[in-house]
A tleap script that builds the chain and sets N, CA, C and O, in Angstrom:
source leaprc.protein.ff14SB
mol = sequence {
  NMET GLN GLU LYS LEU ASP ILE SER ARG VAL
  GLY ASN ASN ILE ASP LEU ASP PRO PHE ARG
  ILE ASP GLU VAL LEU GLU ASN GLY THR CYS
  THR PHE VAL SER SER LYS PHE TYR ASN LYS
  GLY VAL TYR ARG VAL LYS ASN ASN GLN THR
  LYS GLN LEU GLU ASP LEU ALA ILE ASN ILE
  ASP LYS ILE GLU ALA ALA THR TYR GLU GLY
  LEU VAL GLU GLU PHE GLY GLU GLY CYS VAL
  ASP ALA SER LEU TRP ASP ASP VAL PRO ASP
  GLY SER MET VAL PHE PHE TYR SER PHE LYS
  LEU GLU LYS ASP LEU VAL GLU GLN HIE SER
  ARG LYS LYS GLU GLU TYR LEU GLU CALA
}
set mol.1.N position { -54.468 60.836 -107.406 }
set mol.1.CA position { -54.130 59.427 -107.461 }
set mol.1.C position { -53.395 59.122 -108.758 }
set mol.1.O position { -53.790 59.593 -109.825 }
set mol.2.N position { -52.355 58.356 -108.672 }
set mol.2.CA position { -51.563 57.989 -109.837 }
set mol.2.C position { -52.257 56.874 -110.609 }
set mol.2.O position { -52.691 55.877 -110.032 }
set mol.3.N position { -52.356 57.058 -111.923 }
set mol.3.CA position { -52.941 56.004 -112.752 }
set mol.3.C position { -51.957 54.861 -112.893 }
set mol.3.O position { -50.743 55.060 -112.926 }
set mol.4.N position { -52.514 53.640 -112.976 }
set mol.4.CA position { -51.682 52.460 -113.121 }
set mol.4.C position { -51.994 51.789 -114.446 }
set mol.4.O position { -53.097 51.899 -114.981 }
set mol.5.N position { -51.009 51.102 -114.949 }
set mol.5.CA position { -51.118 50.357 -116.195 }
set mol.5.C position { -51.876 49.061 -115.929 }
set mol.5.O position { -51.605 48.380 -114.940 }
set mol.6.N position { -52.820 48.714 -116.798 }
set mol.6.CA position { -53.515 47.440 -116.659 }
set mol.6.C position { -52.538 46.304 -116.933 }
set mol.6.O position { -51.705 46.406 -117.834 }
set mol.7.N position { -52.631 45.236 -116.174 }
set mol.7.CA position { -51.707 44.106 -116.279 }
set mol.7.C position { -51.648 43.535 -117.693 }
set mol.7.O position { -50.598 43.044 -118.109 }
set mol.8.N position { -52.729 43.586 -118.425 }
set mol.8.CA position { -52.765 43.028 -119.783 }
set mol.8.C position { -51.874 43.798 -120.751 }
set mol.8.O position { -51.596 43.313 -121.848 }
set mol.9.N position { -51.424 44.982 -120.366 }
set mol.9.CA position { -50.591 45.793 -121.240 }
set mol.9.C position { -49.103 45.589 -121.027 }
set mol.9.O position { -48.288 46.186 -121.728 }
set mol.10.N position { -48.741 44.750 -120.065 }
set mol.10.CA position { -47.328 44.452 -119.825 }
set mol.10.C position { -46.882 43.466 -120.889 }
set mol.10.O position { -47.426 42.366 -120.982 }
set mol.11.N position { -45.901 43.846 -121.690 }
set mol.11.CA position { -45.484 43.051 -122.847 }
set mol.11.C position { -44.419 42.016 -122.583 }
set mol.11.O position { -44.290 41.062 -123.350 }
set mol.12.N position { -43.651 42.173 -121.522 }
set mol.12.CA position { -42.596 41.205 -121.214 }
set mol.12.C position { -43.118 40.167 -120.237 }
set mol.12.O position { -43.736 40.506 -119.228 }
set mol.13.N position { -42.864 38.888 -120.543 }
set mol.13.CA position { -43.286 37.799 -119.671 }
set mol.13.C position { -42.068 37.088 -119.113 }
set mol.13.O position { -41.004 37.070 -119.730 }
set mol.14.N position { -42.239 36.504 -117.940 }
set mol.14.CA position { -41.189 35.712 -117.314 }
set mol.14.C position { -41.825 34.474 -116.702 }
set mol.14.O position { -42.858 34.561 -116.038 }
set mol.15.N position { -41.204 33.323 -116.929 }
set mol.15.CA position { -41.690 32.064 -116.364 }
set mol.15.C position { -41.171 31.912 -114.934 }
set mol.15.O position { -39.970 32.008 -114.685 }
set mol.16.N position { -42.091 31.674 -114.005 }
set mol.16.CA position { -41.728 31.401 -112.621 }
set mol.16.C position { -42.446 30.140 -112.160 }
set mol.16.O position { -43.559 29.846 -112.595 }
set mol.17.N position { -41.796 29.409 -111.280 }
set mol.17.CA position { -42.432 28.216 -110.737 }
set mol.17.C position { -43.424 28.616 -109.639 }
set mol.17.O position { -43.319 29.711 -109.086 }
set mol.18.N position { -44.383 27.745 -109.319 }
set mol.18.CA position { -45.396 28.067 -108.303 }
set mol.18.C position { -44.795 28.444 -106.948 }
set mol.18.O position { -45.366 29.267 -106.233 }
set mol.19.N position { -43.655 27.858 -106.586 }
set mol.19.CA position { -43.002 28.214 -105.328 }
set mol.19.C position { -42.609 29.685 -105.314 }
set mol.19.O position { -42.845 30.378 -104.325 }
set mol.20.N position { -42.009 30.171 -106.408 }
set mol.20.CA position { -41.593 31.586 -106.496 }
set mol.20.C position { -42.822 32.507 -106.493 }
set mol.20.O position { -42.812 33.566 -105.866 }
set mol.21.N position { -43.866 32.095 -107.193 }
set mol.21.CA position { -45.094 32.901 -107.222 }
set mol.21.C position { -45.652 33.036 -105.813 }
set mol.21.O position { -46.005 34.133 -105.380 }
set mol.22.N position { -45.728 31.927 -105.105 }
set mol.22.CA position { -46.221 31.930 -103.733 }
set mol.22.C position { -45.351 32.805 -102.840 }
set mol.22.O position { -45.866 33.570 -102.025 }
set mol.23.N position { -44.029 32.693 -102.994 }
set mol.23.CA position { -43.110 33.467 -102.167 }
set mol.23.C position { -43.246 34.969 -102.398 }
set mol.23.O position { -43.251 35.749 -101.446 }
set mol.24.N position { -43.356 35.372 -103.662 }
set mol.24.CA position { -43.479 36.811 -103.926 }
set mol.24.C position { -44.828 37.345 -103.455 }
set mol.24.O position { -44.914 38.494 -103.022 }
set mol.25.N position { -45.879 36.535 -103.531 }
set mol.25.CA position { -47.176 36.970 -103.017 }
set mol.25.C position { -47.153 37.100 -101.499 }
set mol.25.O position { -47.767 38.006 -100.935 }
set mol.26.N position { -46.446 36.195 -100.848 }
set mol.26.CA position { -46.391 36.195 -99.391 }
set mol.26.C position { -45.453 37.264 -98.844 }
set mol.26.O position { -45.795 37.961 -97.889 }
set mol.27.N position { -44.263 37.396 -99.449 }
set mol.27.CA position { -43.235 38.288 -98.904 }
set mol.27.C position { -43.067 39.597 -99.656 }
set mol.27.O position { -42.494 40.548 -99.124 }
set mol.28.N position { -43.559 39.657 -100.880 }
set mol.28.CA position { -43.382 40.858 -101.685 }
set mol.28.C position { -42.076 40.873 -102.460 }
set mol.28.O position { -41.906 41.684 -103.370 }
set mol.29.N position { -41.144 39.979 -102.110 }
set mol.29.CA position { -39.852 39.896 -102.794 }
set mol.29.C position { -39.456 38.434 -102.960 }
set mol.29.O position { -40.014 37.549 -102.312 }
set mol.30.N position { -38.487 38.196 -103.836 }
set mol.30.CA position { -38.024 36.842 -104.079 }
set mol.30.C position { -36.730 36.913 -104.887 }
set mol.30.O position { -36.342 37.976 -105.372 }
set mol.31.N position { -36.071 35.761 -105.023 }
set mol.31.CA position { -34.880 35.660 -105.860 }
set mol.31.C position { -35.010 34.420 -106.733 }
set mol.31.O position { -35.786 33.515 -106.426 }
set mol.32.N position { -34.251 34.382 -107.815 }
set mol.32.CA position { -34.166 33.169 -108.628 }
set mol.32.C position { -32.894 33.187 -109.450 }
set mol.32.O position { -32.251 34.224 -109.616 }
set mol.33.N position { -32.545 32.018 -109.960 }
set mol.33.CA position { -31.353 31.822 -110.770 }
set mol.33.C position { -31.797 31.338 -112.138 }
set mol.33.O position { -32.712 30.520 -112.240 }
set mol.34.N position { -31.154 31.838 -113.201 }
set mol.34.CA position { -31.536 31.428 -114.547 }
set mol.34.C position { -30.323 31.478 -115.473 }
set mol.34.O position { -29.407 32.280 -115.290 }
set mol.35.N position { -30.347 30.603 -116.463 }
set mol.35.CA position { -29.312 30.681 -117.493 }
set mol.35.C position { -29.672 31.739 -118.527 }
set mol.35.O position { -28.840 32.106 -119.357 }
set mol.36.N position { -30.909 32.232 -118.481 }
set mol.36.CA position { -31.360 33.287 -119.394 }
set mol.36.C position { -31.078 34.654 -118.783 }
set mol.36.O position { -31.146 34.838 -117.568 }
set mol.37.N position { -30.760 35.606 -119.655 }
set mol.37.CA position { -30.538 36.970 -119.196 }
set mol.37.C position { -31.820 37.778 -119.362 }
set mol.37.O position { -32.378 37.851 -120.456 }
set mol.38.N position { -32.275 38.374 -118.291 }
set mol.38.CA position { -33.413 39.289 -118.309 }
set mol.38.C position { -32.921 40.666 -117.902 }
set mol.38.O position { -32.102 40.791 -116.992 }
set mol.39.N position { -33.412 41.691 -118.564 }
set mol.39.CA position { -33.080 43.063 -118.178 }
set mol.39.C position { -33.838 43.444 -116.924 }
set mol.39.O position { -34.834 42.815 -116.569 }
set mol.40.N position { -33.359 44.475 -116.262 }
set mol.40.CA position { -34.121 45.033 -115.155 }
set mol.40.C position { -35.420 45.583 -115.723 }
set mol.40.O position { -35.454 46.072 -116.852 }
set mol.41.N position { -36.484 45.504 -114.942 }
set mol.41.CA position { -37.749 46.065 -115.370 }
set mol.41.C position { -38.941 45.216 -114.977 }
set mol.41.O position { -38.829 44.284 -114.180 }
set mol.42.N position { -40.084 45.557 -115.550 }
set mol.42.CA position { -41.366 44.951 -115.188 }
set mol.42.C position { -41.702 43.805 -116.137 }
set mol.42.O position { -41.582 43.930 -117.355 }
set mol.43.N position { -42.127 42.683 -115.550 }
set mol.43.CA position { -42.501 41.490 -116.304 }
set mol.43.C position { -43.823 40.940 -115.772 }
set mol.43.O position { -44.073 40.952 -114.566 }
set mol.44.N position { -44.653 40.464 -116.676 }
set mol.44.CA position { -45.849 39.739 -116.273 }
set mol.44.C position { -45.444 38.294 -116.021 }
set mol.44.O position { -44.633 37.737 -116.761 }
set mol.45.N position { -45.995 37.695 -114.996 }
set mol.45.CA position { -45.602 36.356 -114.576 }
set mol.45.C position { -46.405 35.296 -115.313 }
set mol.45.O position { -47.630 35.367 -115.411 }
set mol.46.N position { -45.670 34.299 -115.834 }
set mol.46.CA position { -46.277 33.111 -116.431 }
set mol.46.C position { -45.907 31.925 -115.556 }
set mol.46.O position { -44.729 31.679 -115.297 }
set mol.47.N position { -46.909 31.197 -115.104 }
set mol.47.CA position { -46.691 30.028 -114.262 }
set mol.47.C position { -46.103 28.921 -115.131 }
set mol.47.O position { -46.764 28.459 -116.061 }
set mol.48.N position { -44.878 28.486 -114.849 }
set mol.48.CA position { -44.237 27.499 -115.715 }
set mol.48.C position { -44.802 26.091 -115.539 }
set mol.48.O position { -44.474 25.193 -116.314 }
set mol.49.N position { -45.643 25.891 -114.534 }
set mol.49.CA position { -46.275 24.589 -114.350 }
set mol.49.C position { -47.585 24.506 -115.137 }
set mol.49.O position { -47.844 23.512 -115.816 }
set mol.50.N position { -48.413 25.557 -115.043 }
set mol.50.CA position { -49.708 25.560 -115.726 }
set mol.50.C position { -49.638 26.189 -117.113 }
set mol.50.O position { -50.568 26.048 -117.908 }
set mol.51.N position { -48.529 26.888 -117.410 }
set mol.51.CA position { -48.327 27.606 -118.678 }
set mol.51.C position { -49.325 28.751 -118.859 }
set mol.51.O position { -49.541 29.208 -119.982 }
set mol.52.N position { -49.927 29.213 -117.778 }
set mol.52.CA position { -50.903 30.298 -117.810 }
set mol.52.C position { -50.251 31.614 -117.382 }
set mol.52.O position { -49.410 31.636 -116.483 }
set mol.53.N position { -50.648 32.711 -118.033 }
set mol.53.CA position { -50.235 34.030 -117.571 }
set mol.53.C position { -51.006 34.335 -116.295 }
set mol.53.O position { -52.219 34.136 -116.226 }
set mol.54.N position { -50.298 34.814 -115.298 }
set mol.54.CA position { -50.922 35.171 -114.029 }
set mol.54.C position { -51.250 36.657 -114.040 }
set mol.54.O position { -50.688 37.423 -114.823 }
set mol.55.N position { -52.153 37.050 -113.173 }
set mol.55.CA position { -52.526 38.451 -113.072 }
set mol.55.C position { -51.679 39.166 -112.032 }
set mol.55.O position { -52.195 39.812 -111.120 }
set mol.56.N position { -50.384 39.037 -112.188 }
set mol.56.CA position { -49.458 39.768 -111.345 }
set mol.56.C position { -48.196 40.060 -112.127 }
set mol.56.O position { -47.855 39.367 -113.085 }
set mol.57.N position { -47.519 41.095 -111.695 }
set mol.57.CA position { -46.283 41.514 -112.352 }
set mol.57.C position { -45.194 41.655 -111.300 }
set mol.57.O position { -45.462 41.948 -110.134 }
set mol.58.N position { -43.955 41.438 -111.742 }
set mol.58.CA position { -42.795 41.625 -110.876 }
set mol.58.C position { -41.889 42.689 -111.486 }
set mol.58.O position { -41.986 43.010 -112.670 }
set mol.59.N position { -41.022 43.218 -110.660 }
set mol.59.CA position { -40.039 44.190 -111.111 }
set mol.59.C position { -38.666 43.656 -110.734 }
set mol.59.O position { -38.318 43.614 -109.554 }
set mol.60.N position { -37.874 43.241 -111.740 }
set mol.60.CA position { -36.506 42.796 -111.494 }
set mol.60.C position { -35.679 44.027 -111.188 }
set mol.60.O position { -35.577 44.937 -112.010 }
set mol.61.N position { -35.088 44.053 -110.005 }
set mol.61.CA position { -34.334 45.244 -109.618 }
set mol.61.C position { -32.854 44.989 -109.373 }
set mol.61.O position { -32.097 45.938 -109.169 }
set mol.62.N position { -32.418 43.715 -109.389 }
set mol.62.CA position { -30.998 43.448 -109.202 }
set mol.62.C position { -30.608 42.214 -110.010 }
set mol.62.O position { -31.304 41.199 -109.996 }
set mol.63.N position { -29.491 42.320 -110.707 }
set mol.63.CA position { -28.965 41.224 -111.513 }
set mol.63.C position { -27.486 41.065 -111.202 }
set mol.63.O position { -26.736 42.041 -111.183 }
set mol.64.N position { -27.076 39.837 -110.960 }
set mol.64.CA position { -25.661 39.502 -110.809 }
set mol.64.C position { -25.375 38.328 -111.735 }
set mol.64.O position { -26.280 37.556 -112.051 }
set mol.65.N position { -24.148 38.187 -112.165 }
set mol.65.CA position { -23.774 37.087 -113.052 }
set mol.65.C position { -22.488 36.458 -112.549 }
set mol.65.O position { -21.623 37.126 -111.982 }
set mol.66.N position { -22.385 35.140 -112.775 }
set mol.66.CA position { -21.174 34.434 -112.363 }
set mol.66.C position { -20.948 33.232 -113.266 }
set mol.66.O position { -21.891 32.632 -113.781 }
set mol.67.N position { -19.685 32.897 -113.443 }
set mol.67.CA position { -19.346 31.658 -114.140 }
set mol.67.C position { -19.104 30.586 -113.083 }
set mol.67.O position { -18.821 30.886 -111.923 }
set mol.68.N position { -19.219 29.347 -113.503 }
set mol.68.CA position { -18.951 28.229 -112.596 }
set mol.68.C position { -17.522 28.320 -112.061 }
set mol.68.O position { -17.290 28.201 -110.858 }
set mol.69.N position { -16.575 28.533 -112.966 }
set mol.69.CA position { -15.178 28.599 -112.581 }
set mol.69.C position { -14.917 29.737 -111.590 }
set mol.69.O position { -14.154 29.582 -110.637 }
set mol.70.N position { -15.557 30.872 -111.829 }
set mol.70.CA position { -15.376 32.022 -110.947 }
set mol.70.C position { -15.885 31.760 -109.543 }
set mol.70.O position { -15.239 32.131 -108.562 }
set mol.71.N position { -17.052 31.117 -109.443 }
set mol.71.CA position { -17.598 30.812 -108.124 }
set mol.71.C position { -16.770 29.750 -107.402 }
set mol.71.O position { -16.550 29.846 -106.195 }
set mol.72.N position { -16.310 28.735 -108.142 }
set mol.72.CA position { -15.476 27.696 -107.532 }
set mol.72.C position { -14.184 28.311 -107.012 }
set mol.72.O position { -13.724 27.974 -105.921 }
set mol.73.N position { -13.605 29.202 -107.788 }
set mol.73.CA position { -12.368 29.869 -107.378 }
set mol.73.C position { -12.581 30.702 -106.117 }
set mol.73.O position { -11.724 30.742 -105.235 }
set mol.74.N position { -13.741 31.371 -106.043 }
set mol.74.CA position { -13.998 32.252 -104.915 }
set mol.74.C position { -14.466 31.503 -103.668 }
set mol.74.O position { -14.034 31.821 -102.561 }
set mol.75.N position { -15.365 30.489 -103.839 }
set mol.75.CA position { -15.986 29.843 -102.682 }
set mol.75.C position { -15.595 28.384 -102.464 }
set mol.75.O position { -15.831 27.833 -101.388 }
set mol.76.N position { -15.003 27.759 -103.471 }
set mol.76.CA position { -14.652 26.347 -103.367 }
set mol.76.C position { -15.711 25.475 -104.023 }
set mol.76.O position { -16.887 25.837 -104.063 }
set mol.77.N position { -15.292 24.333 -104.532 }
set mol.77.CA position { -16.181 23.454 -105.296 }
set mol.77.C position { -17.348 22.929 -104.459 }
set mol.77.O position { -18.443 22.727 -104.985 }
set mol.78.N position { -17.126 22.706 -103.165 }
set mol.78.CA position { -18.179 22.200 -102.294 }
set mol.78.C position { -19.326 23.160 -102.072 }
set mol.78.O position { -20.404 22.744 -101.648 }
set mol.79.N position { -19.119 24.444 -102.350 }
set mol.79.CA position { -20.163 25.457 -102.132 }
set mol.79.C position { -20.949 25.794 -103.390 }
set mol.79.O position { -21.898 26.577 -103.333 }
set mol.80.N position { -20.572 25.218 -104.523 }
set mol.80.CA position { -21.190 25.592 -105.796 }
set mol.80.C position { -22.029 24.432 -106.322 }
set mol.80.O position { -21.548 23.305 -106.435 }
set mol.81.N position { -23.286 24.724 -106.641 }
set mol.81.CA position { -24.189 23.720 -107.193 }
set mol.81.C position { -23.947 23.616 -108.698 }
set mol.81.O position { -24.427 24.447 -109.469 }
set mol.82.N position { -23.204 22.599 -109.107 }
set mol.82.CA position { -22.834 22.431 -110.519 }
set mol.82.C position { -24.055 22.221 -111.412 }
set mol.82.O position { -23.989 22.491 -112.611 }
set mol.83.N position { -25.162 21.746 -110.854 }
set mol.83.CA position { -26.361 21.499 -111.674 }
set mol.83.C position { -26.951 22.790 -112.253 }
set mol.83.O position { -27.698 22.739 -113.230 }
set mol.84.N position { -26.628 23.933 -111.666 }
set mol.84.CA position { -27.121 25.204 -112.204 }
set mol.84.C position { -26.565 25.472 -113.600 }
set mol.84.O position { -27.147 26.239 -114.367 }
set mol.85.N position { -25.449 24.846 -113.923 }
set mol.85.CA position { -24.788 25.061 -115.203 }
set mol.85.C position { -25.058 23.944 -116.210 }
set mol.85.O position { -24.421 23.902 -117.263 }
set mol.86.N position { -25.979 23.048 -115.912 }
set mol.86.CA position { -26.279 21.926 -116.815 }
set mol.86.C position { -26.637 22.384 -118.229 }
set mol.86.O position { -26.194 21.778 -119.204 }
set mol.87.N position { -27.422 23.435 -118.346 }
set mol.87.CA position { -27.875 23.924 -119.649 }
set mol.87.C position { -27.063 25.113 -120.156 }
set mol.87.O position { -27.479 25.803 -121.086 }
set mol.88.N position { -25.920 25.346 -119.549 }
set mol.88.CA position { -25.104 26.514 -119.870 }
set mol.88.C position { -23.794 26.053 -120.516 }
set mol.88.O position { -23.113 25.185 -119.972 }
set mol.89.N position { -23.435 26.625 -121.670 }
set mol.89.CA position { -22.158 26.257 -122.301 }
set mol.89.C position { -20.973 26.545 -121.382 }
set mol.89.O position { -21.015 27.470 -120.571 }
set mol.90.N position { -19.922 25.746 -121.517 }
set mol.90.CA position { -18.724 25.936 -120.690 }
set mol.90.C position { -18.221 27.371 -120.769 }
set mol.90.O position { -18.112 27.946 -121.852 }
set mol.91.N position { -17.919 27.934 -119.621 }
set mol.91.CA position { -17.391 29.295 -119.546 }
set mol.91.C position { -18.452 30.374 -119.546 }
set mol.91.O position { -18.138 31.548 -119.345 }
set mol.92.N position { -19.715 29.998 -119.769 }
set mol.92.CA position { -20.802 30.990 -119.781 }
set mol.92.C position { -21.303 31.269 -118.365 }
set mol.92.O position { -20.952 30.576 -117.409 }
set mol.93.N position { -22.116 32.283 -118.267 }
set mol.93.CA position { -22.587 32.744 -116.970 }
set mol.93.C position { -23.985 32.245 -116.646 }
set mol.93.O position { -24.777 31.916 -117.530 }
set mol.94.N position { -24.264 32.199 -115.337 }
set mol.94.CA position { -25.605 32.027 -114.803 }
set mol.94.C position { -25.946 33.350 -114.136 }
set mol.94.O position { -25.085 34.004 -113.548 }
set mol.95.N position { -27.210 33.735 -114.235 }
set mol.95.CA position { -27.638 35.032 -113.719 }
set mol.95.C position { -28.475 34.858 -112.460 }
set mol.95.O position { -29.336 33.982 -112.387 }
set mol.96.N position { -28.210 35.700 -111.477 }
set mol.96.CA position { -28.905 35.684 -110.202 }
set mol.96.C position { -29.752 36.955 -110.136 }
set mol.96.O position { -29.250 38.057 -110.355 }
set mol.97.N position { -31.046 36.787 -109.830 }
set mol.97.CA position { -31.982 37.902 -109.862 }
set mol.97.C position { -32.648 38.109 -108.512 }
set mol.97.O position { -32.884 37.163 -107.760 }
set mol.98.N position { -32.941 39.358 -108.227 }
set mol.98.CA position { -33.762 39.732 -107.092 }
set mol.98.C position { -34.915 40.551 -107.665 }
set mol.98.O position { -34.705 41.433 -108.498 }
set mol.99.N position { -36.121 40.258 -107.219 }
set mol.99.CA position { -37.264 41.003 -107.727 }
set mol.99.C position { -38.301 41.222 -106.646 }
set mol.99.O position { -38.267 40.598 -105.586 }
set mol.100.N position { -39.217 42.115 -106.937 }
set mol.100.CA position { -40.304 42.417 -106.006 }
set mol.100.C position { -41.623 42.435 -106.763 }
set mol.100.O position { -41.652 42.606 -107.982 }
set mol.101.N position { -42.696 42.259 -106.038 }
set mol.101.CA position { -44.029 42.363 -106.599 }
set mol.101.C position { -44.233 43.810 -107.026 }
set mol.101.O position { -44.044 44.724 -106.224 }
set mol.102.N position { -44.616 44.026 -108.273 }
set mol.102.CA position { -44.802 45.388 -108.792 }
set mol.102.C position { -46.188 45.883 -108.392 }
set mol.102.O position { -47.203 45.371 -108.866 }
set mol.103.N position { -46.218 46.892 -107.509 }
set mol.103.CA position { -47.489 47.432 -107.019 }
set mol.103.C position { -47.715 48.882 -107.441 }
set mol.103.O position { -48.852 49.354 -107.465 }
set mol.104.N position { -46.631 49.591 -107.773 }
set mol.104.CA position { -46.738 51.021 -108.034 }
set mol.104.C position { -47.164 51.340 -109.461 }
set mol.104.O position { -47.934 52.275 -109.683 }
set mol.105.N position { -46.673 50.574 -110.427 }
set mol.105.CA position { -46.891 50.884 -111.833 }
set mol.105.C position { -48.052 50.118 -112.450 }
set mol.105.O position { -48.750 50.635 -113.322 }
set mol.106.N position { -48.258 48.882 -111.996 }
set mol.106.CA position { -49.216 47.987 -112.637 }
set mol.106.C position { -50.398 47.713 -111.715 }
set mol.106.O position { -50.229 47.452 -110.524 }
set mol.107.N position { -51.602 47.776 -112.292 }
set mol.107.CA position { -52.816 47.412 -111.563 }
set mol.107.C position { -52.889 45.900 -111.504 }
set mol.107.O position { -53.112 45.237 -112.517 }
set mol.108.N position { -52.700 45.359 -110.309 }
set mol.108.CA position { -52.695 43.907 -110.122 }
set mol.108.C position { -54.126 43.413 -109.930 }
set mol.108.O position { -54.971 44.097 -109.353 }
set mol.109.N position { -54.366 42.228 -110.421 }
set mol.109.CA position { -55.639 41.553 -110.183 }
set mol.109.C position { -55.329 40.203 -109.568 }
set mol.109.O position { -56.015 39.216 -109.831 }
set mol.110.N position { -54.291 40.165 -108.747 }
set mol.110.CA position { -53.765 38.887 -108.279 }
set mol.110.C position { -54.722 38.179 -107.341 }
set mol.110.O position { -55.441 38.784 -106.545 }
set mol.111.N position { -54.690 36.863 -107.480 }
set mol.111.CA position { -55.480 36.008 -106.611 }
set mol.111.C position { -54.763 35.848 -105.290 }
set mol.111.O position { -53.570 36.132 -105.177 }
set mol.112.N position { -55.486 35.400 -104.310 }
set mol.112.CA position { -54.888 35.144 -103.011 }
set mol.112.C position { -54.022 33.891 -103.067 }
set mol.112.O position { -54.177 33.052 -103.954 }
set mol.113.N position { -53.130 33.780 -102.128 }
set mol.113.CA position { -52.207 32.651 -102.053 }
set mol.113.C position { -52.947 31.326 -102.103 }
set mol.113.O position { -52.495 30.406 -102.783 }
set mol.114.N position { -54.073 31.196 -101.405 }
set mol.114.CA position { -54.803 29.937 -101.367 }
set mol.114.C position { -55.300 29.519 -102.746 }
set mol.114.O position { -55.359 28.329 -103.057 }
set mol.115.N position { -55.658 30.505 -103.575 }
set mol.115.CA position { -56.139 30.189 -104.930 }
set mol.115.C position { -55.039 29.606 -105.773 }
set mol.115.O position { -55.322 28.775 -106.636 }
set mol.116.N position { -53.784 30.001 -105.569 }
set mol.116.CA position { -52.658 29.436 -106.308 }
set mol.116.C position { -52.435 27.991 -105.888 }
set mol.116.O position { -52.135 27.131 -106.716 }
set mol.117.N position { -52.584 27.738 -104.608 }
set mol.117.CA position { -52.350 26.387 -104.113 }
set mol.117.C position { -53.415 25.418 -104.593 }
set mol.117.O position { -53.135 24.236 -104.790 }
set mol.118.N position { -54.645 25.910 -104.785 }
set mol.118.CA position { -55.729 25.059 -105.257 }
set mol.118.C position { -55.619 24.746 -106.741 }
set mol.118.O position { -56.094 23.703 -107.192 }
set mol.119.N position { -54.997 25.637 -107.503 }
set mol.119.CA position { -54.925 25.474 -108.959 }
set mol.119.C position { -54.063 24.321 -109.384 }
set mol.119.O position { -53.915 24.069 -110.580 }
savepdb mol mol.pdb
quit
């Protein structure tokens, strides 16, 4: 049997909203958009609503980046949500992430979906 790292030893944290936490617990995968750049790898989840570290980890496995101008040029202004760039300097990028629930490397102590909804 492969030994797993205890969740408390994961040093990188990422803030996720309760909707994303619920989605990754239910489906095992999820996506999100951020003006912050995160490297690929394992992160411990911090609930951005309760400000509490959760007992689960995710693994960011895909990162894409785009500028507002680039997306408008490619897809048209009607297809681009300009609010994603509210906190981003002109000409800078927004990052699109895909991640999965980390089960292979980290020993999870995650609560069930219902416990998240009650909190």
